[in-house]
Structure formats: structure tokens, C-alpha cells
C-alpha positions in Angstrom: 90.5 64.4 204.5 88.9 62.7 201.5 89.3 59.0 201.1 91.5 58.1 198.1 89.9 55.8 195.5 92.6 55.2 192.9 91.1 51.9 191.7 87.9 53.6 190.7 89.8 56.4 188.9 91.9 53.9 187.0 88.9 51.9 186.0 87.1 55.1 184.8 90.2 56.0 182.8 90.3 52.6 181.1 86.6 52.9 180.2 87.2 56.4 178.8 90.1 55.2 176.6 88.1 52.2 175.5 85.1 54.3 174.7 87.2 56.6 172.6 89.2 53.9 170.8 86.4 51.5 170.2 83.5 53.8 170.0 84.0 57.5 169.2 86.8 57.2 166.7 85.2 54.4 164.6 81.8 56.3 164.8 83.5 59.4 163.3 85.2 57.2 160.7 81.8 55.7 159.7 80.2 59.1 159.5 83.0 60.4 157.3 82.9 57.3 155.1 86.4 56.3 156.0 87.6 52.7 156.6 87.2 51.7 160.2 90.7 50.5 161.1 92.9 50.5 164.1 91.9 48.5 167.2 88.3 48.6 166.1 89.1 47.1 162.7 91.3 44.4 164.3 88.6 43.4 166.8 85.5 43.7 164.6 87.0 43.5 161.1 85.9 39.9 160.7 82.3 40.8 161.2 82.2 42.8 157.9 80.0 45.5 159.4 78.0 47.2 156.7 75.0 49.5 156.6 73.6 50.6 159.9 75.8 48.2 161.8 78.8 50.5 161.0 77.1 53.0 163.3 75.3 50.8 165.8 78.3 48.8 167.1 80.5 51.9 167.9 77.4 53.7 169.4 76.7 50.8 171.6 80.4 50.7 172.8 80.2 54.5 173.6 76.9 54.0 175.5 78.3 51.0 177.4 81.4 52.9 178.4 79.4 56.0 179.6 77.2 53.8 181.7 80.3 52.1 183.2 81.9 55.4 184.0 78.7 56.7 185.7 78.4 53.4 187.6 82.0 53.6 188.8 81.5 57.2 189.8 78.4 56.3 191.9 80.3 53.4 193.5 83.3 55.7 194.2 81.0 58.3 195.9 79.4 55.5 198.0 82.9 54.3 199.0 83.9 57.8 200.2 81.0 58.1 202.6 
């Protein structure tokens, strides 16, 4: 029987939702030329991101969340063995 690791699964889900809300959605908004609102606008709106920074910050969030999900997946596999 496999060892349950709900903490890792929950943390991966949080990283996924964070990556979508703070990375993927604002990146698509920047590509389409729309205003970056919502949670991203609330957190980073005071920075007045312009030019390439409109793409760099959401891309960095997406990359950080992917790395976090992969690291949690590796830790989960180590915990199971």
C-alpha cells in the first residue's frame, strides 16, 4: 500500500493556483495588451510595470512555481520510499 502524502499534494496545488493567478493569467493579459488586474494588479500594481517587466515578472512567477512543484514532487517520491 502506498504511503499517503497529503501535505505535499496540497502544497503542489497551492503552487499551481499561485502560478496560474500570479503568472499565467497576467502573462496572457500582457500579451493581449489588456490591463493586468485581479490579484496580480493588487500585489504588483504599485510597481507600475511597463515594457518588458510586464512579461518578466509573470514569467518569473510561473518558472518559480514550476520549480516548486517539481521540487515538491521529488520530495514526495523520496518520502514514499
